[in-house]
KOLVEXGU-778319 format. One record per atom (N, C-alpha, C, O): x, z, y. Coordinates in steps of 0.001 Angstrom, whole numbers, plus 524288, in hexadecimal, padded with zeros to 5 digits. Example, Ala and Ser with C-alpha at 12.3 -4.5 7.8 and 13.67 -1.06 7.14 Angstrom:
<keses>
8338681E787E9C68300C81E787EE6C8339081E787F31C8379C821117F3098323281BA87F7368356681BE47FBDC8326481EBE8001E8346181F6780472
</keses>
This chain:
<keses>
6661AC6B6435BFE6662FC67CE3581666544C646535CF066304C64413612F66AA9C5FCB3575166D20C5B45359BE667F2C57D135B73663A5C58B43597C668C5C53E335F37663E3C4F28361D86655FC48E235E186625AC452435E1766A31C48FE35B6466C1FC429235B3A669B7C42943559F66770C3E833546F669D6C46653520C66423C462B34D0965EF4C42E534E4265DC2C3EC534C1865BF4C459D352526583EC4327351DA65719C3E0A35489653FDC3AB43530365AAAC3DDC359A165CF8C3A4D35C9F65D25C33403592B65BB1C2ED535A6165FDBC35D23546C66173C31113518765DF8C2E9B34E2D65DBEC29DE34D6465959C345C34AD965650C32DA34874652C0C2E2134CD9651E4C296A34C7665138C32AA3516664D86C2E843545164F0DC2884354CD64B1DC25CF354406542DC2531355C865560C225F3563265538C1D4C34FFD65414C18A434FA1656ABC20A134CDC654E6C1FB5347FC65015C1F383484C64F56C1ABD349DF64BC5C2185347A2647C7C1EB53471C64445C1D0934B6C63FACC1C4134A40645A4C1C6A34FE864485C196B352E3646A6C13A8352AF64404C10223549F64BB6C12973503264E61C0F0B34F4D64B4BC0C2634AE564A1EC077D34B0B64A1BC0FB2346CA64701C0D6734151640A1C0B883433A63E50C07A33419E63ECFC0F18346B663833C0C9B348DB638B4C06B534C94635BFC02EA34C9B63C87C077834EE863D0EC02DA350E263D83BFD7334FD363C3FBF9993526964097BFE35349606439ABFA77345AE63DF1BF6AE342F663D75BF1FB34214638C8BFD1E341F363558BFB9F33F1B62FF2BF80E3424B62CD6BF4D43408F630C3BFAB73484362DB5BF7A434BCA62ED5BF38534C1E62AF9BF0AB34C64632C2BF16134C41634A2BEB7834BF863306BE8C43494D63124BE4593499063400BEC653458963323BE8A93407762E0CBE6B733EF062CEEBE2E833C3A62A0FBEB543420E6236DBEADC33F04621BABE6E43452061D6ABE4D9345B4624A7BE6A6347C162192BE1B234DC26222DBDCA434BF76252BBDA5A348FA61E2ABDB7E34EE061F3DBD60734C4C62367BD11F34F3F6229BBD17D353FA62686BCDC434E71628CCBC99D34FA962685BC72F35378621B8BC760353BD62932BC4A3356E462835BC05535A9E6274EBBCC13593C62AC4BBB3F356426228ABB88F359EB6213DBB3823579C625C0BAFB93580B625EEBABD8355356292EBB0B435B5462C7ABAD47358BC62E62BA9F6354E762F42BA5523540062EC9BB0453522D63116BAFBA34B5862EACBADE83489C62FD9BAE8C343FE62A91BAB0C349C16268BBA91F3459B628BDBA3FA34598628ABBA1F73413A62A5FBA1A83489B62BF3B9B60348896326EB9CDD34410632BCB9B2B33F93635E3B9F793461663A46BA0DD341DA638D6BA1A333B4F63A96BA073336FE634F1BA42033D7763287BA701335C663274BA154335916366EB9ED13348F62C11B9E4A336E862BF8B98783354562F19B95AB3344B62F02B93B732FE763331B9442337EC63763B917233593639B1B91F93310963AAEB8E0B32E7363B9BB996E32E5963DD0B9AEA32AF163BA9B98693256A63DE0B968F32192635CFB9950326FA63242B98A2322DE634A4B92F4321E063790B922031E26632D3B8E18326636323BB897032541638D9B863D3256463A52B81E4326D563B4FB8A76323556412EB86C9323B264045B843D31F2764021B7F7731FBB63F6EB8625319B264034B84C43151E63D55B7ED7314B763E69B7B27311D2638F1B7F6A3191063685B7AB931728639BBB76D031AE363B55B727A3199163A3FB78C131EE763E54B7269321D3643D5B716031B9364669B6D5131BA96446BB73FA3189D64903B72D1316C264719B7189310C764A8FB70DE30D82641D2B712B30F3D6408EB6FAD3094D64157B6AE530867641EBB685230C6C64197B68AB304A964199B644D302C563C96B63B62FD9D63AADB673C2FAF463B6FB5DB22FD83635A1B5DA02F924636B8B60422F606633A9B63C92F4E063C5EB5F992F2D863E01B624F2EE0963E26B67C52EEFC64075B6A742EBBA63BF2B6A1F2F32B63D76B707D2F388638C9B74F22F1D1638CAB79AD2F2AD634C2B71A62EF0E62F59B744E2EDCE62D04B73562F39C62D09B70412F74C62AB7B78D52F18D625CCB7AB92F77A628A9B7B612FB1962C55B7DD52F93162996B7AAA3000762E02B7C7A3034762D3EB8238306556308CB8489308F2626D1B8418304FA625D8B88F4306C462876B8DB3302A162874B92753035262A90B8AC92FE5862ADCB90352F90D63146B8F872F7B963261B8DE32F357634E0B90902FAD963B97B8FE32F9CB63D22B95052F91E63AE4B990E2F7C7641B2B93CD2FA6D6440AB99492F70364238B9BF52FDA963F78B9FB82FED764411B99842FFBB644F2B9DAA306056414ABA0B43080A64146BA40C30B8063CABB9E16303E46374CBA1CA30718635EABA5F2303396320CBA8A53042C63908BA6E72FE51638C4BAC112F9BA63AE3BB0612FDE8637AFBB2CA3008E63FC7BB1342FE6463F22BB74530340643E8BBAA72FF6E64350BBC352FAEB64745BBB04301D264C72BBED42FE3964AB0BC5073009E64802BC4E63049C64BE7BC9E32FEA264985BCDD72FF0264DDFBD1EE2FB9D64F04BD02E2F74865092BD76D2FD1E65337BDA4F2FA59650B0BDD042F6596527DBDE212F20864B15BDE462F8A5646A7BDFBC2F4B9645E6BDFB22F0D9649A6BDD042EF7A643D2BE0952ED456424EBDF682E76063E5DBDCAD2E8D363BD1BDD5F2ECD863D48BD7902E3B963961BD28D2E4C2633F4BD5AE2E2A262FE4BD4942E4F4633CDBD7F22E01A63097BDBDD2DE6962D29BDD2B2E10D62879BDC1C2E0DD630F6BE1352E57162CC3BE5EB2E8E262B84BE10B2EC6E62747BE2412EE5B62D23BDB2A2EEC8629B9BD7EB2F18F62588BD6972EF19620DEBD76E2EFEB62814BD4172EB86621D6BD33A2E92261CD3BD5F22E79061878BD42E2E68E61F1CBDBC52E7AB6197FBDE872E757618BBBDE962EA8461400BDDD62EAEA61AF4BDF352EF11617F5BE0602F527615EABDBF02F66C611B4BDC6A2F8B0616E7BD9082F5FE613ABBD2B52F69E60F26BD3642F52460B12BD2F22F7A561013BD4FA2EF3560AF2BD4A42ED79605BABD7AE2ED3160168BD66D2EB7F60820BDD662F01560548BE14B2F0AC60280BE12E2F7006031DBDDAB2FA3A6004BBE4962F7765FAEABE4422FCEE5FF64BE6843003A5FD96BE86D304416053DBE7042FFDF60A1ABE849304CD60A9ABE4C03086C60C06BE58530CF360936BE0003061960987BDB28309ED604CFBD95230A55601A3BD6A1307ED60579BDC5E30F6260009BDA0231494600D6BD5763182D5FDB9BD49B31BBE60540BD24C31744607A7BCEE6319FE6051CBC973316EA606F7BC8DE3128460187BC5BF3185E5FF71BC2DE315ED60476BBE393150360835BBDBA317FD60381BBB2031048607EFBB5C5311556097FBB23E3130460DBCBAFFA31339600EFBB11E315FE601D9BAED431A6060485BAE8D31DF76062CBAA5A31F9E605FDBB4D3320D56060FBB76A324B860CDCBB69D324B660F5DBB5503289B60F92BB7EB31E6B61658BB6A831ECB6169CBB17A32039619A9BB084323D061304BAC1A31D6D6144FBA7DE31CCB61413BA5C6322BD61652BA1C63242E610F7BA91E326146117DBA5FF32C5261398BA68832EA26142EBA441332D461714BABFF32BBF61CA8BADDF3307861FAABACE832E69623D0BADAC330B762044BA9EF3272D625BCBA755326756272CBAD263230B62BB3BAC923218562599BB149321A7626CEBB40131FF4627E3BB2B0319F662557BAF173180B62BA6BB578316BB62B4ABB66D311A262723BBA2B31127624EDBBC28314EE6260CBBB2830C236229EBBF9930AD162782BC2263078B627E7BC6AE3091A629D0BC1863053A6302CBC5D73019262FA3BC8273074762CA2BCBBA3086D63337BC56E30AF163613BC71530E42631F0BCBF6312E3633A6BCFD83152762B96BC988312F7629ADBCCE53142A6294BBD1CC313A8629E5BD5043172D627ECBD2EE30DBD628C6BD7D630A9462D22BDB4830BCA62D40BDFE730D1F631C1BD6E530AC26370EBDB9F30BDE636DBBDCE03113963901BE11131232634BBBDA4C3157D63473BDBF131AAF6311ABE27831AB76329DBE67031CF962CF7BE1DD317E6628F7BE57B3169062B9DBEAFF3156B62BA7BEEC93186062E1ABEA8A30FCC63160BED5C30CDE632CABF05530FDB63155BF4E83101863715BED67313BC63CA4BEECF3177163B5ABF2B831B6363DC6BF68931D0663591BF02C31CD06336DBF2BC320EB630E1BF9D5321506311FBFD993244B62E1EBF81431B5262BAFBFDB7319386302AC03FA3180F62F0BC08A131889635BFC011B3164D637D3C02293153463ACEC06123199963BB2C0ABA318CA63BDFC03D631D5D63DF9C03823229F637F3C081A32410639A5C0C9A323F863590C08193248963110C0CB73260F63143C0F53321F362FB4C13043249B631ABC110B31DF96338AC147E31B546379AC18C531BA3637A3C1D9031B4563C18C13C531CBC641ABC181E31D1E641F7C1B30323E6643CEC1F973247E64039C18893279D64021C181332C3663E02C1E5F32C65641BEC211432DC063AC1C209A32BC6638E5C26EF32C6663D29C29473281863E47C2DB53299B63F01C2879324FB64190C2C5B3238F64736C2C16324A86498EC3049324BD64999C28233257464E06C27E03294A64DB8C2C8D32D41650C4C303C32DC86494BC2B6A32FD9646F7C2F60334E5646FFC353F3338164865C38B5336896455DC35EF32EC364668C3B5032C4164ACAC3C6232AFB64BE1C410F32B3C64E6CC39303296565392C3AB832815656EFC3B5132D7665A42C3EC832DBB65636C38A4330CB65925C39E8335F86573DC3F98336B365A5FC4320335CB65143C40FC3389D64F31C451F33932651B9C4951336D7653A8C4CE23396D651DAC49163316765452C4C9532DD66598BC4F9B32FFC659BAC543F3313A65EABC4B18330296633CC4B703323D662D5C4CEF33786666BDC4D8A33A4365E0BC4D9B3393765F7CC4EA833FC265C37C537B33EE365954C540B342B165B83C574633B4A6595DC5BDB33B15653F3C5C8E33C3A65210C603433EBB65198C58CE33A39649C0C598333CFA64916C577A3387964B04C538D3367C64501C5BAC3366064380C5B4532FA463E25C5A8B3303563BB7C5DE9332A263B62C560A32E136380AC54DF32CF8634F8C5488327F2636D1C53C63239262FA7C55423294C62D79C55F7322B162F2FC50573218A630A9C4D04324AF62EA2C4FFB31C1462EB9C4BC8317AE62978C46D9318956294EC420F3182D62583C4B2631A05620DFC464C318FA62288C42D531E8462422C3E8331D246229EC4364323D562130C40873272862586C3C2E326E06252FC37703279962A3BC3FB23256E62E37C37C3325E362AECC34E2322176292DC307B322EF62A19C37C431D8E627D3C32C93189C62330C30A831A5A62270C2BE831A5D61F8CC344A31C0B6190CC306431E7F61B1CC2BB8322606194BC274B321E161E5CC2CB3325A261F3DC2A1B32AA66227CC2494327546224BC1FDC3283B6250CC2758323B66289FC22C4320356229CC1E1031D30621E8C19B131F0F6200DC1FA0319D661B5EC1DE231705618DBC19F131BD9617CEC155A31AE361802C1C5B321486141CC19C73257B617D8C1605326AF616A7C115E3266561CAFC1789328246202EC12AD32A5B621EAC0E9C3275862381C0A56328E062186C102A3230E6234CC0D7E31F0B61F79C089931CD16211CC044331B8761A34C0A4431CAE6160DC063831C8861604C02E9320F16165EBFE203209661591C059232580615B0C018632A25618D3BFDFE3298C616FFBF9A1328B261D08BFE78329B86225EBFAC5328A062296BF83A324C06257CBF465324F161FE7BF9373202361E6CBF48A31CF961B9FBF14C31D0861C2EBECE731B2761669BF3DE32052613F9BEEE73209D613B7BEE3F3261360F55BEE693280C61643BEDC6327F661933BEB5C32EB3619B1BE45C32E2E6175EBE1523311761BFEBE35D32B5861D2EBDE8532A6761915BDC0A3299D61775BD85B32C3E6168DBDE81324C461101BD9423256060D96BD99832A0760B28BD58D32AF260CCBBDDB532D5D609C1BDEDA3328F60BD0BDC3D3372560956BDB3533B226123ABDAEE335E16152CBD6B4338DD61286BD0FF336F76104BBCD773395961393BD1AE332C0611DABCBCF3308A60C92BC7BB332BA60BE6BC360334A760953BCCB0330E060241BCACC3328B60318BC98A3396C602F3BC4F833AE9603D2BCD4133CB360479BCBEF3408C60707BC74F343BC60569BC5EF3480D60A4ABC58A341B560DBABC1233422960B1BBBC3A33F9D60AEEBB8493425D6094FBBC0733B50607BDBB7463388860390BB6C133ADB6022ABB22933A9E5FF32BBAB433E525FA68BB8B433FF15FCCFBB48D344AD5FBE0BAFD934512601A9BB9483499860156BB4E834CEB602D2BAEF434C4560192BAB7834F5760629BAE4C34708609B6BAA4D34537603E6BA69D34579602A7BA32E3489A60119BA8BC341105FC3CBA5AC33F305F86ABA219344E35F6ADB9D9F345295F85CBA68A3489F5F643BA4BF34C705F8F7BA09934FE95F73DB9D51352F95FCCDBA1A534EAB60199B9D153523C601F6B969834E06603ADB925634F745FFA3B981A348A6601B1B9460346B45FAB5B9114347C25FAD3B8C783491E5F5C5B93743471C5F371B91EE347285F26CB8DB634DF05EFBBB89CD34EAF5F67BB914D352485F36BB8F3C357FC5F74BB8916356E35F5C9B84DF358A55FBC3B89A2354155FF1FB8437352965FC9FB80E234F655FD5DB7C2A34FF45F9C7B827B34C215F797B7F7F348165F390B7D3034AD95F164B797F348A95F1AAB7EC93502D5ED05B7D12351015EEB1B77A1356695EAEAB74F8357BF5F169B7700357C25F591B72A535A7D5F5F2B702B355515F340B6C423548C5F930B7213351545FBB4B6BD334CE15F6A6B698334C715F62FB64BB34CA65F22CB6CF834BC15ECFEB698B348565ECDCB658F34AD65ED6CB60E8349C25EBBDB689F34FB65EA6DB62D2355445EF23B5F0C355AB5EDAFB5CE9359B95F286B5D3E354CD5F616B5B4C3556F5F544B595B351815F221B55EE352BF5F60CB58F734C1E5F200B57E2349605EF0AB541E348205EFE2B5136344635EBB6B53D634ACB5E6A6B507134C7C5E694B4DD334F795E313B4AAE3506F5EBF2B4EBA352905EBF8B4A6D355DA5EF28B46DD354C05EE40B42743566F5F341B47BA351F55F80DB458834E295F35BB40F734A135F39DB3C2C349C65F05DB43BE3480F5ECF8B41B03450C5EA00B3D0B348D45E96DB386A347A65E92CB3E5634B345E593B3A7A34F9C5E85BB35993507F5E754B315534E875EC18B36C1353C75F077B340C3531A5F0F9B2F1634F495F36FB2B30350A85EE94B2F7734A945EE9DB2C66346775F407B2CA0344975F70FB28E5344AA5F523B31A3342C35FA7DB32DE33FCF5F90DB35D033C055F6B7B39EB33CEB5FA82B33CF335D55F94DB37B2332BD5F909B3DF63310B5FC6FB41013328F5F66FB3EF632F125F4C7B44EC32D995F909B48B432DDD5F94EB4CA0330A25FE23B45F6328BD60395B47B5329DB6061BB463F32C1C609E5B48D332AA8607E9B432732FCD60BA7B42D03328C607FAB46123388960B19B480133BA4602E3B469C339EA5FFAEB48E433E8360163B4DE333E2E6035DB5041341DF60085B5020338A7602FEB55033383960960B57203383260AD0B5B813399060BD2B5401336CF61149B53963395F613F1B545433EFA617A8B573933FF2610F9B50C7342D0611BAB4FA4346B360E3EB53F834A0F60F2DB53CB34EC660BADB568A348FF607F2B5A2E34AF660BECB5F4134A0A60BCFB639034C2D60ECAB5D9E346DC611E4B63EE345C8616A9B62603487A61743B65D134BC861ACDB5EBD348F361E43B5FD434CA761DF6B5F7B3520D621BBB5F1C3550561953B5F9E353426182CB618335AB0617FFB66D835B36613F4B68A53595561B30B6A6135D4561D8CB6F4035DA261F94B706535A5562025B6E5F3560262199B758F35CE6625B2B7A75359C66249CB7F9D35837627BEB83353579161F4CB7F95357A161D5CB841E355F861F60B8685350106215CB831D34D4F61F38B8AAF34E356219EB8C4A3487D61CF9B8A3C3453761DDEB8883340D16182BB8A543471861486B884D3433A613F9B819A342DF61327B7F6033EB061463B7FAC3466561831B79B93453F61BBDB784F3409461B81B749533D8C61E8CB7BB4340D5624F3B7B1E33ED76234AB7C4033AD862587B7A0C3373461EFDB7FDA3396261C4BB81BD334A0619A6B7D6E3321B61A5FB7C9932D6D6177FB7B6D3340E613D1B76943324561699B724233203614B7B6ED532F37619FBB717B333CA61E07B6C19335C0620B3B6CCA32F7262015B697232C0C623B4B71B632EAB625A7B733A3299E620DEB7238325E76207EB6D823250461D71B74DD323AE618DDB723C31F5861893B6CCF31ED161855B6A7131AA36189EB69F93256061778B63273229961CBCB63293221261B65B5EA43211F62136B6386321B662633B615931F9D627D9B62903197062AB4B60153167762493B67EC3189D624B7B69043130B6224CB67DA3104962331B67B230B9161CCDB662C313766190EB620C30F5061AF2B5D0030D816191AB5AD6309A061F17B5ADD310A36201CB56CF30F24625DDB572F30CB162838B535030E4C62839B595A30A6362C7BB5A673089662A29B5B4B3021762C29B599A2FE0E62569B5E72302B262300B5EE02FE7961EB1B5D322FCE461B76B5FBF2FA6761E3FB578F2FE9A619A0B52CF2FBAD6137EB56A02FD1D60F11B55E92FB606150FB59DB3001E60E5DB5B61300E960CD7B58043050960F78B54CD307766069DB59AD3059B604F1B56EA30AF960422B5C1330DCE6023DB5FE730B996061CB5C0831450607B8B5F04318805FF90B61DD319945FDFFB64AF31D245FD8BB6069316A65F799B62963182C5F80DB67B3313605F75EB6C62314375F8E4B661E310325FA24B69F430A535FEA0B6E4B30DB45FD88B72DF30CB5601F2B6DE231052606B1B6EAC3110B604B5B753E315FD605D5B79EB316116008DB70A131A0D60080B74F331C2C5FBF5B79A331B165FC88B7E0731CF65F7E2B785F318365F505B7A65315545F692B7F603125F5F493B83BA312C85FAF4B7DB230EFD5FEFEB817D30EFE60040B85AC3100D6007FB89ED30DD360171B83673156F60473B850531A04600C7B8A8731D5760241B8E9131F7D5FB80B882031C5C5F744B8A0E31FDD5F606B8E7E31B215F741B928531D755F482B8FF9316715F50DB92B73134C5F808B9658312D75F65BB9AB7311BC5FE35B9530313BC60180B9837313406014BB9D4E318DC600CFBA216318F7601DBB99C231C4E6005AB9E0F3214C5FC4FB9E68322D75FB8EB9EAD327955F722B9E8D31E415F4C4BA0CA322265EF52B9D6E323FD5EACAB9DC53226A5F199B9A4B327B65EEA9B95B032AB05EB10B9259329E55EBA8B8D9632A395E61FB9522328885E32CB91B1327715DE82B8CBF32A015DA57B8AFD328605E330B8B69330B65E02AB873A3310F5E385B8380330065E278B7EE6330EE5E8FEB856132D895ECC2B801332C435EBE0B7E973277E5EE7AB7AF8325B25E86CB80D6324C85E83CB804731FCE5E30CB7B2A321CE5E3B9B7668321A05DE03B7E023239F5D972B79A9325345DBBBB73FF329295D9C1B6FA2329905DFADB75D032B355E176B6F4B32C795E491B6C94327E95E497B67CA327835E6ECB6F76324D45EAC6B6B97320FA5E59FB6BA731E025E70FB68D931A5F5E0B9B6CC731CE45DEEFB6929319075DA2EB65F331CBC5D6A5B639D31A765DA7DB6619322A95D7C7B6206323E05DC68B5C66322C55DBEBB588931FF35E0BFB5E103264E5E646B5954326005E55FB571C31F335E4FBB525531ED75E504B5A60319B05E36FB58003167F5DEE6B547B313E35DF07B507B311385DAFFB578D315B85D627B5218315A75D5E3B4E40319815D2A5B4AB8319185DA0BB4E9531E9C5D8F4B4AB231FBD5DDB0B45C431DD25DDEFB410C31EB55E090B48E531B4D5E281B4478317F35E14AB422C313225E2EAB3DE1311B35DE52B452C310925DC34B440F30B715D7DAB3F6130BC55D7AEB3B79308F85D450B40D3310005CF04B3F37310545D00AB3C16315885CD17B384A315875D2D6B3C353199B5D3B4B383631C075CF52B3918320FF5CD53B353D323105CDE9B3EEA322D85CA1AB3EA2325F65CE3EB401332A6E5D2D9B4166329FF5CAE0B3F5732F345CCAAB41AB335AE5CD96B46D0334935CAB4B4A173328E5D291B47253365E5D42FB4CBE3374C5D6A6B4CE033D7E5DAE3B4EFE33E565D398B4A6F341A55D48BB4D273460F5D14BB52913479A5D25EB56F1349475CCC2B4FB4346105C811B53B1347955C7A4B58793442E5C4C4B5C4B344AE5CAD8B577C340EF5C916B5D0733BCD5CF58B604933F725CF17B64D8340F45D2C8B5DF633FFF5D698B6210341015D703B657B347775D8C5B69AF349015D3FEB605A34A1B5D29AB615034F685CE64B672C3501A5CE34B6A9D353755CB5FB662D34B265C80EB6AC834B595C8EAB6F183475D5C591B71163448B5CC96B6FE33478B5D102B73B83425B5D476B76F33471A5D47AB7BA93480F5D81AB718234A585DA6DB73D934CF25D6F1B783E353DC5D916B7B6A356C55D213B7677353DB5CDF2B7874357075CD99B7EAC355275CE5FB82AC357B45CBE7B7DD534ED75CA70B82E834CDC5CFE8B861234D645CFD1B8ABC34E8C5D449B839834C965D729B885834BE25D98DB8A493515B5DBF3B8E73351795D8C1B86A1356D45D7ECB87E5359415D62CB8D1235CEC5D85EB8F863606E5D03EB8D83359D95CC1DB90FE35C8B5CD29B94D0358F25CBBCB992935A6E5CFA7B94A6353B25D1A2B99E9352185D77FB9D8C353365D8DBBA1EC351BE5DA4DB9920356C45DE6FB9B9F358155DDC1B9FF035DCB5DFE1BA42035ED25D917B9C163613E5D922B9EC0366145D3A7BA2D2364205D359BA6883672B5D0B9BA2ED361355CCB7BA88335EB65D20ABABDF35DE85D286BB03835FE75D5C7BA9A435AFE5D927BAE22358F25DBC0BB17D35B785DCA4BB60435A1F5DDE0BAE10361935DFB1BAF5F364B55DC23BB15936C065DDC3BB2AD3705A5D82DBB0A236A265D3A5BB4CB36C845D2F2BBA8C36A275D1EEBBE5236CF45D3AFBBAE8363DD5D2DDBBF3D361D35D7D9BC1F0363825D7FABC6053660C5DAF1BBFE83623F5DFE7BC2F43625B5E052BC67C36A9C5E276BCA8E36C065DD49BC27936DB95DFE9BC43F3727C5DA1CBC65F373FB5D937BC694378B35D594BC8293701E5D216BCBA33706B5D5ABBD1F336FFE5D5ECBD5C7372E45D85FBD05D36A2B5D778BD5B93683B5DBF5BD7D436C455DB12BDC2D36E205E188BD4CF36E275E2D8BD7CC371C45E12ABD9A0377025E3E4BDC3E379FB5DE08BD890377965D9CFBD92737DC85D766BDD5437A3F5D560BE07337D4A5D6DBBDE6E376E55D3E2BE387375445D706BE870375005D5FDBED15375B45DAE0BE608373DA5DFD1BEA9B373045E25FBECA3376D75E617BEFAA376765DFF9BEAA437B915E215BEA6E382475DD3DBEDC3384595DD68BEFAB388C25D90BBEE6A3812F5D5C0BF08A383B85D5FFBF716384415D374BF942387B55D995BFA5F380335D8BFBFE263809D5DD47BFF3B386015DBBDC00BE38A4D5E1EABFE56384FE5E6D2BFF633873B5E4FEBFDDE38E385E6CFC00DF391825E2DFBFB1938F655DF53BF72F394E85DD1FBFC79396C85DE59BFF2039A9A5D98ABFD413930A5D5B9C0197394BF5D74CC067E395E45D65EC087339A305DAD7C09F2390AB5DE2DC0D06392455E19CC0DD0397225E281C1223399085E351C0996398D85E63FC094339ED75E3B8C08CC3A26A5E5A2C09ED3A6AE5DD9AC06AA3A2035DA3DC083C3A5A25D96EC0DDB3A6E85DA0FC0FFD3AB2B5D711C111339FF15D66CC14D43A51A5DB52C19033A66B5DB49C1D283A8DB5DECDC16AB3A43E5E45BC1A853A7835E403C1A083AD815E3B4C1DB23B09B5E421C14843AEB15E592C13173B3F65DF82C16233B6C05E050C17D83BB2C5DA19C16E93B4D35D635C188F3B6CA5D834C1F6B3B6CF5D81CC21DF3BAF15D99FC217D3B2A35DC71C26EC3B3745DE70C27C33B73F5DC14C2B673B9535E31EC25E43BAB05E622C24EC3BC385E4BAC25733C02D5E642C29543C2925E088C21233C31C5DE52C1FDC3C7A65DB0CC25083CA2D5DB8EC27483CE665D776C25E93C5B65D449C29D43C57A5D690C2F703C6395D391C33023C7675DC6AC306C3C57D5DAECC36053C25D5DCFEC37B03C8C35D9A2C3A783CACA5E261C36863CCFB5E0F9C38633D17E5DCD8C3B6F3D4B85DD1EC3F203D7C95D8E2C386B3D2CE5D366C37703D5D65D073C3D7A3D5745CF03C40763D8F15D032C3DEF3CEF05CDC1C41773CBAF5D1B1C45EB3CE2A5CF89C49533D0C85D701C462B3CD995DA1CC4AB93CEF65D668C4C373D4B55D31BC4FB53D4E45D745C4A273D74F5D6DDC4A0C3DCBB5D0FEC4CB93DE425D07EC4FC73E1F05CC3AC4AE83DA7F5C877C4D9D3DADE5C7A1C52863D8675C422C55723D9F05CB4CC53F23D3C85CB9DC59233D1E05CD44C5D0C3D3EE5CB4CC616D3D3B75D315C5B163D7475D5FBC5F1B3DB915D190C5F3F3E1915D2A0C625B3E5135CDBBC5C4F3E1F45CB53C5DCE3E7BE5C5A5C622C3E5635C272C63A53E8A85C526C63963E0605C28BC668E3DFFD5C52CC6CE73DEE75C23CC70AD3DE66
</keses>
């Protein structure tokens, strides 16, 4: 029997699986900045008469799939990615749903293509085997983008809180230098080139164009992204503006609390990684002990 058919089938199946795995792997962190810049592009181009800058035509997303299907999936339990995580990464819910459907369809088709290639190579398989693999791979590929979003959003939210810690300290220092609250918020956001500060600057600019208060805009941003520390800081700034209370100590205390929370989370992540290393390190130690003790045991047994 010719080996061309099985070789071609193996290459096709391997290439398809490689594409699936490449889609499921998390993207590198630098892509977060470009995603946020794309999200904030309408904010920089907004005008006071354009309505709310975060709800424009550019945020609707377009897809060749039926809108009813996308809406049904978003309203069902099949959408595992929270809206806060999608907003943190600057992703559109419609585009994310379309990606889920595309990945699920790809997972369903790969085993079928493999079966067709094997049949062409005169290697007959039971229909139940490719059908089962198609359902399993389709489900994994369908929910893969949700898992990717959760992982990337968790890392992005941790980075957001780190930068927010420094931002709150800078706001407190600017306020202590007798700057107004609004000016202190703008001056503190102008320090640094982090994507977090880019997003805060865009939010403050949008609040000016839409004639809303900056603390209200930051509170909405914190609610949208699921960053409660930003919501609390915005409420502190609002009370300081309305009641004239001292804001330096309160912002410093909130920054210290946020720093402790970030440090605790980093320690938990480090401990979890250390625990995952226990098993491979233990196995490696056992292998080394066996390799060192094996010659001595063999010599003892041969001496008898």
